[in-house]
RODO-2510 file (C-alpha; in nm, 4 decimals, decimal comma):
residues 385
     n   res          X          Y          Z
     1     m     9,6123     0,7837     2,3607
     2     a     9,3954     0,4811     2,3911
     3     s     9,6956     0,2817     2,4771
     4     q     9,7979     0,5346     2,7415
     5     r     9,4476     0,5381     2,8929
     6     s     9,4511     0,1581     2,9071
     7     r     9,7735     0,1555     3,0986
     8     s     9,6568     0,4278     3,3407
     9     a     9,3295     0,2483     3,4188
    10     r     9,5100    -0,0502     3,5565
    11     g     9,5846    -0,0621     3,9286
    12     p     9,9457    -0,0905     4,0404
    13     g    10,0687    -0,4506     3,9909
    14     r    10,2554    -0,6467     4,2522
    15     g    10,5802    -0,5669     4,0808
    16     n    10,5073    -0,2058     3,9898
    17     g    10,4755     0,1013     4,2127
    18     g    10,2445     0,0992     4,5141
    19     n    10,3943    -0,0333     4,8345
    20     q    10,6187    -0,2900     4,6638
    21     g    10,9366    -0,0998     4,7560
    22     e    10,8335    -0,0690     5,1212
    23     e    10,7260    -0,4364     5,1381
    24     l    11,0517    -0,5595     4,9878
    25     d    11,2645    -0,3347     5,2114
    26     l    11,0846    -0,4576     5,5229
    27     w    11,1240    -0,8202     5,4174
    28     n    11,4949    -0,7835     5,3434
    29     a    11,5436    -0,6026     5,6756
    30     s    11,3605    -0,8859     5,8525
    31     k    11,5880    -1,1469     5,6957
    32     s    11,8921    -0,9455     5,8043
    33     d    11,7525    -0,9206     6,1582
    34     i    11,7031    -1,2979     6,1715
    35     h    12,0707    -1,3525     6,0846
    36     k    12,1708    -1,1042     6,3559
    37     l    11,9453    -1,2828     6,6047
    38     v    12,1212    -1,6128     6,5342
    39     e    12,4598    -1,4488     6,5930
    40     m    12,3379    -1,2854     6,9154
    41     i    12,1982    -1,6137     7,0478
    42     n    12,5247    -1,7939     6,9681
    43     s    12,7178    -1,5201     7,1474
    44     s    12,4855    -1,5512     7,4471
    45     s    12,5504    -1,9274     7,4543
    46     d    12,9248    -1,8600     7,4635
    47     d    12,8716    -1,6250     7,7575
    48     m    12,6770    -1,8943     7,9439
    49     r    12,9612    -2,1429     7,8890
    50     a    13,2071    -1,8829     8,0198
    51     i    12,9936    -1,8363     8,3330
    52     g    12,9874    -2,2145     8,3882
    53     a    13,3640    -2,2398     8,3404
    54     q    13,4304    -1,9543     8,5853
    55     d    13,1982    -2,1023     8,8454
    56     s    13,3621    -2,4450     8,8078
    57     y    13,7102    -2,2927     8,8405
    58     m    13,6140    -2,1140     9,1639
    59     a    13,4588    -2,4311     9,3091
    60     k    13,7633    -2,6487     9,2341
    61     n    14,0332    -2,4000     9,3350
    62     k    13,9081    -2,2533     9,6619
    63     g    14,1844    -2,0895     9,8604
    64     s    14,4237    -2,0657     9,5652
    65     y    14,2994    -1,7400     9,4092
    66     d    14,1988    -1,3848     9,4991
    67     p    13,8305    -1,4238     9,5966
    68     q    13,7372    -1,0643     9,5209
    69     a    13,8978    -1,0648     9,1756
    70     e    13,7305    -1,3914     9,0727
    71     e    13,3953    -1,2787     9,2132
    72     d    13,4249    -0,9599     9,0074
    73     k    13,4917    -1,1654     8,6933
    74     l    13,1851    -1,3799     8,7603
    75     e    12,9731    -1,0700     8,8279
    76     a    13,0889    -0,9117     8,4997
    77     l    12,9953    -1,2283     8,3109
    78     f    12,6498    -1,2298     8,4709
    79     r    12,5931    -0,8647     8,3800
    80     g    12,7040    -0,9307     8,0227
    81     g    12,4627    -1,2223     8,0016
    82     v    12,1730    -1,0031     8,1211
    83     r    12,2587    -0,7386     7,8603
    84     d    12,2731    -1,0008     7,5869
    85     t    11,9321    -1,1344     7,6854
    86     e    11,7772    -0,7858     7,6801
    87     n    11,9316    -0,7099     7,3383
    88     i    11,8036    -1,0391     7,1974
    89     k    11,4509    -0,9633     7,3213
    90     q    11,4594    -0,6138     7,1733
    91     k    11,5835    -0,7386     6,8346
    92     l    11,3222    -1,0148     6,8351
    93     d    11,0420    -0,7607     6,8999
    94     e    11,1688    -0,5406     6,6166
    95     t    11,1832    -0,8336     6,3742
    96     m    10,8330    -0,9499     6,4631
    97     h    10,7017    -0,5950     6,4123
    98     k    10,8559    -0,5805     6,0631
    99     l    10,7099    -0,9169     5,9675
   100     i    10,3652    -0,8057     6,0844
   101     m    10,3955    -0,4932     5,8674
   102     v    10,4979    -0,7046     5,5663
   103     r    10,1933    -0,9208     5,6182
   104     a     9,9647    -0,6165     5,6515
   105     i    10,0932    -0,4643     5,3250
   106     q    10,0548    -0,7972     5,1486
   107     k     9,6999    -0,8411     5,2733
   108     s     9,6097    -0,4873     5,1659
   109     k     9,7330    -0,5600     4,8128
   110     e     9,5369    -0,8831     4,7945
   111     e     9,2177    -0,7055     4,8991
   112     a     9,2791    -0,4282     4,6422
   113     e     9,3356    -0,6833     4,3656
   114     a     9,0216    -0,8737     4,4643
   115     a     8,8181    -0,5516     4,4548
   116     a     8,9655    -0,4516     4,1165
   117     g     8,8737    -0,7930     3,9745
   118     g     8,5134    -0,7623     4,0972
   119     g     8,5641    -1,0249     4,3624
   120     s     8,5604    -1,2996     4,0974
   121     g     8,8328    -1,5538     4,0350
   122     p     9,1329    -1,6306     4,2432
   123     s     9,3629    -1,3561     4,3636
   124     t     9,7116    -1,3057     4,2273
   125     r     9,8370    -1,4838     4,5376
   126     e     9,6275    -1,7909     4,4595
   127     r     9,7151    -1,7886     4,0871
   128     s    10,0865    -1,7811     4,1577
   129     g    10,0663    -2,0614     4,4072
   130     g    10,0869    -1,8270     4,7093
   131     s    10,4319    -1,6872     4,6247
   132     m    10,5399    -1,3433     4,7565
   133     s    10,6837    -1,1362     4,4697
   134     g    11,0595    -1,1035     4,4875
   135     t    11,0930    -1,3166     4,7997
   136     g    11,0392    -1,6817     4,6991
   137     r    10,8530    -1,7208     5,0278
   138     s    10,5381    -1,9314     4,9907
   139     g    10,2217    -1,9210     5,1943
   140     s    10,1138    -1,6847     5,4698
   141     v    10,3764    -1,6297     5,7379
   142     r    10,1171    -1,6485     6,0049
   143     g     9,9152    -1,9305     5,8451
   144     a    10,2167    -2,1513     5,7836
   145     g    10,3462    -2,0895     6,1337
   146     a    10,0114    -2,1829     6,2854
   147     k     9,9993    -2,5077     6,0876
   148     d    10,3549    -2,5947     6,1871
   149     r    10,2754    -2,5311     6,5521
   150     e     9,9623    -2,7434     6,5282
   151     r    10,1577    -3,0309     6,3708
   152     e    10,4249    -2,9980     6,6399
   153     r    10,1603    -3,0110     6,9138
   154     e    10,0147    -3,3276     6,7598
   155     k    10,3599    -3,4877     6,7487
   156     e    10,4205    -3,3888     7,1114
   157     k    10,0929    -3,5508     7,2137
   158     e    10,1916    -3,8714     7,0335
   159     r    10,5296    -3,8718     7,2083
   160     d    10,3604    -3,8225     7,5461
   161     k    10,1293    -4,1158     7,4722
   162     d    10,4267    -4,3347     7,3833
   163     k    10,6034    -4,2355     7,7069
   164     d    10,2930    -4,3210     7,9107
   165     k    10,2740    -4,6610     7,7389
   166     d    10,6408    -4,7283     7,8164
   167     k    10,5860    -4,6360     8,1821
   168     e    10,2911    -4,8741     8,2044
   169     k    10,5001    -5,1532     8,0532
   170     d    10,7796    -5,0870     8,3046
   171     k    10,5309    -5,1017     8,5909
   172     e    10,3943    -5,4334     8,4648
   173     k    10,7472    -5,5742     8,4427
   174     e    10,8213    -5,4639     8,8006
   175     k    10,5025    -5,6309     8,9218
   176     e    10,6006    -5,9538     8,7466
   177     k    10,9459    -5,9422     8,9087
   178     e    10,7910    -5,8935     9,2532
   179     k    10,5595    -6,1902     9,1943
   180     d    10,8557    -6,4066     9,0922
   181     k    11,0465    -6,3017     9,4067
   182     e    10,7487    -6,3888     9,6269
   183     k    10,7287    -6,7343     9,4683
   184     e    11,1009    -6,7858     9,5213
   185     r    11,0741    -6,6871     9,8880
   186     d    10,7927    -6,9345     9,9398
   187     r    11,0166    -7,2127     9,8026
   188     d    11,3352    -7,1281     9,9984
   189     p    11,3330    -6,9365    10,3318
   190     s    11,6979    -6,8397    10,2861
   191     s    11,6107    -6,6425     9,9710
   192     l    11,4596    -6,3758    10,1939
   193     y    11,8137    -6,2626    10,2523
   194     d    11,9271    -6,2491     9,8893
   195     f    11,9728    -5,9253     9,6979
   196     d    11,9547    -5,8311     9,3320
   197     g    12,2022    -5,6056     9,1545
   198     g    12,5511    -5,4956     9,2503
   199     g    12,4665    -5,3473     9,5904
   200     d    12,5697    -5,6631     9,7726
   201     s    12,9165    -5,6768     9,6287
   202     p    13,0676    -5,3500     9,5048
   203     v    13,3961    -5,5214     9,4122
   204     p    13,4994    -5,8863     9,3895
   205     s    13,7203    -6,0247     9,6637
   206     p    14,0814    -6,0978     9,5575
   207     l    14,1591    -6,4351     9,4013
   208     g    14,4627    -6,6535     9,3376
   209     s    14,7484    -6,4107     9,4107
   210     h    14,5931    -6,3446     9,7510
   211     t    14,6964    -5,9803     9,7942
   212     r    14,4934    -5,9271    10,1144
   213     k    14,7432    -6,0190    10,3875
   214     l    14,7829    -5,9776    10,7604
   215     g    15,1323    -5,9048    10,8893
   216     g    15,2929    -5,9244    10,5431
   217     g    15,4588    -6,2604    10,6093
   218     a    15,6570    -6,4125    10,3239
   219     g    15,4615    -6,7381    10,3470
   220     s    15,1220    -6,5723    10,3108
   221     d    15,1009    -6,6063     9,9333
   222     r    14,9409    -6,9396     9,8472
   223     s    14,9795    -6,9036     9,4706
   224     g    15,3221    -7,0756     9,4599
   225     t    15,2331    -7,3772     9,6757
   226     r    14,8780    -7,4708     9,5678
   227     d    14,8228    -7,7853     9,3630
   228     s    14,5484    -7,8210     9,1056
   229     l    14,2212    -7,7584     9,2871
   230     p    13,9524    -8,0261     9,2995
   231     p    13,5937    -7,9224     9,2167
   232     r    13,4446    -7,6879     9,4767
   233     d    13,1575    -7,9238     9,5481
   234     s    13,3753    -8,2329     9,5877
   235     m    13,3302    -8,2163     9,9659
   236     p    12,9678    -8,1343    10,0554
   237     p    12,8714    -7,9455    10,3734
   238     d    12,7781    -8,1351    10,6865
   239     l    12,4082    -8,0498    10,6652
   240     p    12,1657    -8,0974    10,3761
   241     a    12,1219    -7,7742    10,1800
   242     s    11,7587    -7,7177    10,2838
   243     a    11,8301    -7,7756    10,6549
   244     a    12,1384    -7,5523    10,6425
   245     a    11,9436    -7,2733    10,4727
   246     t    11,6692    -7,2884    10,7344
   247     q    11,9228    -7,2826    11,0160
   248     r    12,1141    -6,9858    10,8688
   249     s    11,7958    -6,7815    10,8269
   250     k    11,7459    -6,7878    11,2055
   251     v    12,0922    -6,6499    11,2922
   252     n    12,0989    -6,2878    11,4099
   253     f    12,4166    -6,0790    11,4003
   254     v    12,4962    -5,7667    11,6021
   255     k    12,6936    -5,4508    11,5314
   256     g    13,0690    -5,4958    11,5833
   257     q    13,0576    -5,8735    11,5442
   258     d    13,3366    -6,0447    11,3478
   259     v    13,2051    -6,2632    11,0665
   260     v    13,3121    -6,4676    10,7686
   261     f    13,1478    -6,3006    10,4688
   262     k    13,0999    -6,3928    10,1028
   263     p    13,0003    -6,1275     9,8444
   264     k    12,7504    -6,2110     9,5760
   265     p    12,8952    -6,3270     9,2409
   266     t    12,9693    -6,0629     8,9767
   267     p    13,0217    -6,0877     8,6001
   268     t    13,4007    -6,0765     8,6564
   269     n    13,4025    -6,3134     8,9574
   270     d    13,1327    -6,5806     8,9547
   271     n    13,2668    -6,7687     9,2589
   272     p    13,4111    -6,5235     9,5150
   273     d    13,5982    -6,6361     9,8268
   274     w    13,4896    -6,6037    10,1874
   275     f    13,6798    -6,3371    10,3799
   276     l    13,7009    -6,1670    10,7171
   277     g    13,4576    -5,8830    10,7883
   278     r    13,2880    -5,6918    11,0674
   279     v    12,9200    -5,5948    11,1026
   280     q    12,8859    -5,2145    11,0859
   281     q    12,5093    -5,1742    11,0891
   282     v    12,1893    -5,3772    11,1321
   283     l    11,9029    -5,2734    10,9027
   284     g    11,5400    -5,3709    10,9610
   285     e    11,3818    -5,6391    11,1746
   286     g    11,2586    -5,9955    11,1367
   287     k    11,2615    -6,1453    10,7893
   288     s    11,3550    -5,8107    10,6340
   289     r    11,6703    -5,7731    10,8473
   290     r    11,9822    -5,6800    10,6462
   291     y    12,3398    -5,5980    10,7422
   292     k    12,6232    -5,3695    10,6367
   293     v    12,9532    -5,5579    10,6606
   294     q    13,2945    -5,3910    10,6256
   295     d    13,5915    -5,5657    10,4666
   296     a    13,8618    -5,6168    10,7348
   297     d    14,1492    -5,5642    10,4890
   298     p    14,4404    -5,4385    10,7085
   299     d    14,6144    -5,2737    10,4119
   300     v    14,3310    -5,0192    10,3831
   301     a    14,2551    -4,7453    10,6378
   302     p    13,9364    -4,8209    10,8363
   303     e    13,7518    -4,5196    10,6958
   304     d    13,8322    -4,6299    10,3379
   305     r    13,7374    -4,9972    10,3665
   306     i    13,4581    -5,1198    10,1426
   307     e    13,1150    -5,1869    10,2950
   308     y    12,8814    -5,4534    10,1561
   309     r    12,5066    -5,4761    10,2076
   310     t    12,4090    -5,8390    10,2623
   311     s    12,2003    -6,0886    10,4600
   312     a    12,2493    -6,3596    10,7206
   313     s    12,2680    -6,6294    10,4524
   314     s    12,5968    -6,4791    10,3265
   315     m    12,7665    -6,4692    10,6668
   316     i    12,9109    -6,7152    10,9193
   317     p    12,9581    -6,5987    11,2815
   318     i    13,3098    -6,5994    11,4295
   319     p    13,3144    -6,6906    11,8012
   320     a    13,4118    -6,4150    12,0441
   321     e    13,7733    -6,4039    12,1562
   322     g    13,8306    -6,6245    12,4635
   323     a    13,5106    -6,8256    12,4172
   324     e    13,5238    -7,1985    12,4996
   325     l    13,4885    -7,3943    12,1771
   326     p    13,4399    -7,7664    12,1120
   327     g    13,7146    -7,9784    11,9613
   328     l    13,7239    -8,0789    11,5968
   329     d    13,7517    -8,4388    11,4783
   330     k    14,0283    -8,5438    11,2437
   331     g    13,9134    -8,5433    10,8822
   332     r    13,6432    -8,2814    10,9366
   333     i    13,6003    -8,0387    10,6434
   334     v    13,5957    -7,6747    10,7521
   335     l    13,6479    -7,3163    10,6362
   336     a    13,9618    -7,1674    10,7910
   337     l    14,1480    -6,8368    10,7807
   338     y    14,4656    -6,8882    10,5819
   339     p    14,7697    -6,7707    10,7845
   340     d    14,8733    -6,4034    10,7348
   341     s    14,5637    -6,3306    10,5267
   342     t    14,1998    -6,2264    10,5597
   343     t    14,0628    -6,4990    10,3300
   344     f    13,8969    -6,8270    10,4336
   345     y    13,9499    -7,1482    10,2339
   346     k    13,8286    -7,5070    10,2508
   347     a    14,0567    -7,7244    10,4661
   348     e    14,0714    -8,0672    10,6336
   349     v    14,1423    -8,1018    11,0073
   350     t    14,4443    -8,3236    11,0735
   351     d    14,4572    -8,2772    11,4530
   352     m    14,4078    -8,0190    11,7288
   353     d    14,6262    -7,9036    12,0180
   354     a    14,3977    -7,8984    12,3226
   355     t    14,6509    -7,6916    12,5205
   356     t    14,6962    -7,4031    12,2791
   357     g    14,3609    -7,4283    12,1056
   358     k    14,5348    -7,4318    11,7676
   359     v    14,4108    -7,6460    11,4785
   360     n    14,6417    -7,8204    11,2308
   361     l    14,4932    -7,8083    10,8833
   362     r    14,5657    -7,9226    10,5315
   363     f    14,4198    -7,6612    10,2950
   364     e    14,2573    -7,7509     9,9693
   365     g    14,5152    -7,7323     9,6903
   366     e    14,8068    -7,8211     9,9205
   367     e    14,7324    -8,1927     9,9607
   368     n    15,0233    -8,3150     9,7501
   369     s    15,2807    -8,0764     9,8955
   370     g    15,2336    -8,2149    10,2466
   371     t    15,2133    -7,8591    10,3852
   372     l    15,0200    -7,8182    10,7116
   373     q    14,9009    -7,4848    10,8483
   374     v    14,8268    -7,3906    11,2099
   375     v    14,5179    -7,1735    11,2666
   376     d    14,3577    -7,0392    11,5848
   377     r    14,0428    -7,2387    11,6700
   378     r    13,8351    -6,9179    11,6650
   379     f    13,8982    -6,8773    11,2920
   380     v    13,7989    -7,2322    11,1984
   381     v    13,4266    -7,2376    11,1175
   382     e    13,1674    -7,4582    10,9510
   383     y    13,2324    -7,5428    10,5882
   384     r    13,0110    -7,3750    10,3342
   385     s    13,0725    -7,3722     9,9572
***
């Protein structure tokens, strides 16, 4: 009897009687709900991808499907997505309610155990290292969650600080670049017209095989007749570099004007050729004036021709048609439009027909072949490397 009385005097243990069955059932139900929530969220993601695919199909295939039928499909997908979202919210509320009940039962047991022990010594929860009986789940659900959220907020703050530091560094770098550009402009007036990046030259001009032709003449391809080329700087321009740069910076071009144009070098073409272009737009005034120049490639429709953004230092004006032009001395080094093409090359004047206004030229690379080319005086301009 004494033994029976001793057993009866004890309060219900965490593993015996009491609310243990209800607590365990709620916890197992909560775990099951969490798995269902994951499946529902994955299904909702699939629905969102289906909506995106349907919308993309309708945008790309306008006029080739039944508008009403496809609109109905999209509407059905939207409605399904709304239903999925509502179901997910409802299931999430139910799961949270169950977890709150589990926590309330657990707390009630801890308080009862503390009261039974006279308030002295650690509770069963503390003795067992904070483990929930039968669950293997450690710590308070709410307490652990709060700590995790706090740690996540601290990490987010650190990331924001790092981002702000990176932005400040980028700003400092930009300021340094601007200072370097200002110094460069002070040294060379022509640098006011230079650009950074690929905006000046979206594609390199053709080289060697010379595919950009006018009229499609059989003799327009220079690749079979050119000798080994001498260095580009073997024949210097007529003016000193500083004087030429100053002179070029004062030239103004107008919309519709024909020009000889040279794109900026690119990683795949570090020494592009000069070629025929036309000014499409004038941007800005004074020292900040820039131009949009369109490639005059006749093999491309006008609306599809490439436009380059550039400055006066990268262009040479072509005289207007019918303008009276001075003669050219024999031996003068010039840039000239190669026959049946839109590309300008270095050439030497051999003589000039005053009657027709044509210029006889020996192009660089054709010195040993003895080939002479005849070019209209209008398309023979100052030499520039």
